[in-house]
C-alpha positions in Angstrom: 23.3 -23.1 3.0 20.6 -21.3 0.9 20.1 -22.0 -2.8 18.3 -18.7 -3.6 18.0 -15.3 -1.9 14.3 -15.1 -0.8 12.8 -11.7 -1.6 10.0 -10.2 0.5 7.7 -8.0 -1.5 5.3 -5.6 0.0 1.6 -6.6 -0.1 0.3 -3.8 -2.4 -3.2 -2.9 -3.3 -4.6 -0.2 -5.6 -6.8 2.0 -3.5 -8.6 5.3 -4.0 -6.9 7.9 -1.7 -7.3 11.5 -0.8 -4.1 13.2 -2.0 -4.2 17.0 -1.5 -8.0 16.9 -1.2 -8.5 15.1 -4.5 -9.2 11.4 -4.9 -6.6 9.4 -6.8 -5.8 5.7 -7.3 -2.4 4.7 -5.9 -0.7 1.5 -4.7 -0.5 1.2 -0.9 0.8 -1.6 1.3 -1.8 -3.4 3.4 0.2 -2.6 6.6 -0.4 1.1 5.9 -4.1 0.6 5.3 -4.5 -1.4 8.5 -2.6 1.2 10.5 -4.7 4.1 9.1 -1.5 5.8 7.7 -3.4 6.9 4.6 -6.9 8.3 4.2 -9.2 6.4 1.9 -11.6 8.4 -0.4 -15.2 7.4 0.3 
């Protein structure tokens, strides 16, 4: 039996991304960063 429902939150980081060609700061999960699902602004 479990006392509390364990909640798994995504590991989010605020990163500069290229969105529609313009750099913006957004929260992205570290799995997406590692898998190159988003393009970082250099």
